[in-house]
C-alpha positions as CSV (number, residue, x, y, z in Angstrom):
1,X,-4.2,-25.0,-16.8
2,X,-2.0,-25.0,-13.7
3,X,-2.3,-24.8,-9.5
4,X,-1.2,-21.0,-9.0
5,X,-0.2,-20.5,-5.5
6,X,-1.3,-17.5,-3.8
7,X,1.0,-16.4,-0.7
8,X,0.2,-13.7,1.9
9,X,3.1,-11.3,3.1
10,X,2.3,-11.4,6.3
11,X,5.1,-10.0,8.5
12,X,5.1,-13.9,9.8
13,X,5.6,-15.2,6.6
14,X,7.1,-12.4,4.9
15,X,11.1,-13.6,4.5
16,X,9.6,-17.5,3.6
17,X,7.3,-16.1,0.7
18,X,10.1,-14.0,-0.9
19,X,12.5,-16.6,-0.7
20,X,9.8,-18.7,-2.6
21,X,9.3,-16.1,-4.9
22,X,13.0,-15.3,-5.5
23,X,13.6,-19.3,-6.1
24,X,10.5,-19.7,-8.6
25,X,11.7,-16.8,-10.6
26,X,15.4,-18.8,-11.1
27,X,13.8,-21.8,-11.9
28,X,12.1,-20.4,-14.9
29,X,8.6,-19.7,-13.2
30,X,6.3,-16.7,-13.3
31,X,5.5,-14.7,-10.2
32,X,3.1,-11.9,-9.7
33,X,3.9,-9.4,-6.7
34,X,3.2,-6.3,-5.9
35,X,5.1,-3.1,-6.5
36,X,4.3,0.7,-5.2
37,X,2.6,1.4,-8.7
38,X,0.8,-1.8,-9.9
39,X,1.4,-5.6,-9.5
40,X,3.7,-6.8,-11.7
41,X,4.5,-10.0,-13.9
42,X,8.2,-11.3,-13.4
43,X,10.6,-13.4,-15.3
44,X,13.7,-14.4,-15.3
45,X,15.6,-12.5,-18.0
46,X,18.0,-15.1,-18.7
47,X,15.6,-17.6,-19.2
48,X,14.4,-17.3,-22.9
49,X,11.7,-19.5,-22.1
50,X,10.2,-18.1,-19.4
51,X,10.2,-14.4,-21.2
52,X,8.4,-16.2,-23.6
53,X,5.7,-17.7,-21.6
54,X,5.7,-14.1,-20.1
55,X,4.6,-12.9,-23.4
56,X,2.4,-15.5,-23.7
57,X,0.6,-15.4,-20.9
58,X,0.0,-11.6,-20.9
59,X,-0.9,-11.4,-24.6
60,X,1.8,-9.2,-25.1
61,X,2.5,-8.4,-28.8
62,X,6.1,-9.3,-29.4
63,X,7.0,-5.6,-30.3
64,X,6.4,-4.3,-27.2
65,X,9.5,-3.7,-25.1
66,X,9.8,-5.2,-21.6
67,X,11.6,-3.7,-18.9
68,X,14.1,-4.8,-16.1
69,X,14.1,-4.0,-12.6
70,X,17.1,-3.3,-10.5
71,X,17.6,-2.9,-6.8
72,X,20.4,0.1,-6.7
73,X,21.9,2.5,-8.8
74,X,24.9,0.4,-9.3
75,X,22.9,-2.3,-10.9
76,X,22.1,0.0,-14.1
77,X,25.6,0.0,-15.0
78,X,25.3,-3.7,-16.1
79,X,22.8,-2.9,-18.8
80,X,23.7,0.4,-20.3
81,X,26.8,2.3,-22.4
82,X,26.4,5.2,-20.6
83,X,24.5,7.3,-18.2
84,X,23.5,10.8,-19.7
85,X,23.2,13.7,-17.6
86,X,19.6,13.9,-17.8
87,X,19.4,10.4,-17.0
88,X,21.3,10.5,-14.1
89,X,19.5,13.4,-12.9
90,X,16.1,11.6,-13.3
91,X,17.0,8.8,-11.6
92,X,18.6,11.0,-8.8
93,X,15.1,13.0,-8.2
94,X,12.4,9.8,-8.8
95,X,14.3,6.7,-7.8
96,X,13.8,4.6,-6.3
97,X,10.2,5.4,-7.4
98,X,7.2,4.9,-10.5
99,X,9.8,6.0,-13.3
100,X,11.1,3.6,-15.8
101,X,13.8,5.3,-17.9
102,X,14.6,3.6,-21.2
103,X,18.6,4.0,-22.5
104,X,20.7,2.8,-24.7
105,X,21.9,-1.0,-23.7
106,X,25.3,-2.3,-23.5
107,X,26.6,-4.1,-27.2
108,X,28.6,-6.3,-24.5
109,X,26.1,-7.1,-22.4
110,X,24.1,-10.7,-23.5
111,X,20.5,-9.7,-23.1
112,X,17.4,-11.8,-23.9
113,X,16.6,-10.0,-27.1
114,X,12.9,-9.9,-26.3
115,X,13.4,-7.6,-23.4
116,X,15.3,-4.6,-25.6
117,X,13.8,-2.2,-28.3
118,X,16.2,-2.1,-30.9
119,X,19.6,-1.1,-28.6
120,X,17.5,0.2,-25.9
121,X,16.6,-1.2,-22.4
122,X,14.1,0.2,-20.1
123,X,15.1,0.0,-16.2
124,X,13.1,0.7,-13.2
125,X,14.3,0.9,-9.4
126,X,11.2,0.5,-7.7
127,X,10.4,1.9,-3.9
128,X,9.0,-1.3,-3.0
129,X,10.2,-3.4,-0.5
130,X,8.7,-6.7,-1.9
131,X,10.0,-5.9,-5.3
132,X,13.6,-4.9,-4.3
133,X,13.6,-7.7,-1.8
134,X,12.7,-10.0,-4.7
135,X,15.1,-9.0,-7.1
136,X,18.2,-8.9,-4.7
137,X,17.3,-12.5,-3.5
138,X,16.6,-14.0,-6.9
139,X,20.3,-12.9,-8.1
140,X,19.2,-13.3,-11.7
141,X,18.1,-10.2,-13.7
142,X,14.2,-9.7,-13.5
143,X,12.2,-8.6,-16.3
144,X,8.9,-7.3,-15.5
145,X,5.3,-5.9,-16.5
146,X,2.0,-5.2,-15.1
147,X,0.4,-8.5,-14.3
148,X,-2.6,-8.1,-16.5
149,X,-4.0,-9.2,-19.7
150,X,-2.6,-6.9,-22.4
151,X,-5.1,-4.1,-23.1
152,X,-6.7,-4.6,-19.3
153,X,-6.5,-2.0,-16.9
154,X,-3.2,-3.0,-15.0
155,X,-3.9,-4.7,-11.3
156,X,-3.8,-2.7,-7.9
157,X,-4.5,-6.1,-5.7
158,X,-4.2,-9.5,-5.8
159,X,-7.5,-10.4,-6.4
160,X,-7.6,-8.9,-9.7
161,X,-4.4,-10.8,-10.7
162,X,-5.9,-14.1,-9.6
163,X,-9.2,-13.2,-11.8
164,X,-6.8,-12.5,-15.0
165,X,-3.9,-15.3,-14.3
166,X,-4.9,-17.9,-12.1
167,X,-4.3,-21.0,-13.7
168,X,-1.7,-19.3,-15.8
169,X,1.2,-18.7,-13.7
170,X,3.0,-20.6,-11.1
171,X,2.8,-17.8,-7.9
172,X,1.1,-14.8,-7.0
173,X,2.4,-12.8,-3.9
174,X,-0.5,-10.8,-2.1
175,X,0.6,-7.7,-0.7
176,X,-2.8,-6.0,-0.5
177,X,-3.7,-3.1,-2.3
178,X,-1.0,-1.3,-4.0
179,X,0.5,2.4,-2.5
180,X,-0.1,4.6,-5.8
181,X,-2.7,2.5,-7.8
182,X,-1.2,3.8,-11.1
183,X,1.5,2.6,-13.4
184,X,4.8,4.4,-13.8
185,X,6.2,6.8,-15.6
186,X,8.1,5.9,-18.9
187,X,11.0,8.1,-20.3
188,X,13.7,7.6,-23.0
189,X,16.9,9.2,-22.8
190,X,19.0,9.0,-26.1
191,X,23.0,8.7,-26.2
192,X,22.5,12.5,-27.1
193,X,20.5,13.3,-23.5
194,X,17.6,14.0,-25.3
195,X,14.7,13.4,-23.2
196,X,11.0,12.1,-24.4
197,X,8.3,11.3,-22.7
198,X,6.6,7.5,-23.7
199,X,4.0,7.2,-21.3
200,X,2.6,9.3,-18.5
201,X,1.9,7.4,-15.6
202,X,2.7,8.6,-11.7
203,X,5.2,11.4,-12.8
204,X,3.6,13.8,-14.6
205,X,5.0,15.8,-17.2
206,X,5.3,18.8,-15.1
207,X,7.5,17.0,-12.6
208,X,9.4,15.6,-15.4
209,X,9.9,19.0,-16.9
210,X,10.6,20.8,-13.4
211,X,13.5,17.9,-12.7
212,X,15.3,19.0,-15.8
213,X,15.2,22.6,-14.7
214,X,13.4,24.0,-18.1
215,X,15.7,21.7,-20.5
216,X,13.3,20.4,-23.8
217,X,11.5,17.4,-23.0
218,X,9.4,16.1,-26.0
219,X,6.1,14.2,-25.3
220,X,5.5,11.5,-28.1
221,X,2.1,11.4,-28.4
222,X,1.6,8.4,-30.6
223,X,3.7,6.1,-28.1
224,X,1.7,7.8,-24.8
225,X,-1.6,6.7,-26.6
226,X,-0.7,3.1,-27.7
227,X,1.2,2.3,-24.6
228,X,-1.2,1.1,-22.3
229,X,0.6,-1.6,-19.8
């Protein structure tokens, strides 16, 4: 067990708390922080030991992919081969926001294998100043998943994170209750521009369908059932 530091994101201490979180990620530590959906648990994606610890702490099966946070649309190009038209339309409609998009990953980018599913990579541009500031200031790729033990409800406040992860991670940022209080929706877009809803979250199936203007959307029921954060 380790000492877990908890920092409040008050107006007076916000900048220092964000800087400490960014430094912690660069140094290979695990950090929990609020997004607009639920609290996330982040690690430096370039640090294989940190990513392995994230899986261990969360008790997450190794075959389950963990995605990356980006803080701009330009950040997507670092990780994917191409952005298919439907993916671009989804990004323009829902980003920044509660949508994770799984795309074919770049073959010339050295990505920690535990955050990729085959040749795919999941990306989210959160509509959260805290998350955006941490990713921007960390200056390392940040892999993130919900800050809970796998199979448990995703946390919407710092108290729930402390209950599950205190003594297991280095830092928790307390930003109060999250705005949306539900996980992001996950969609997969193939190189052929087919869209599959893998997990239904804040963004509904109907919203995805409307965004794509009546184009075909496949709902993968098996993945939806088994894809609790």
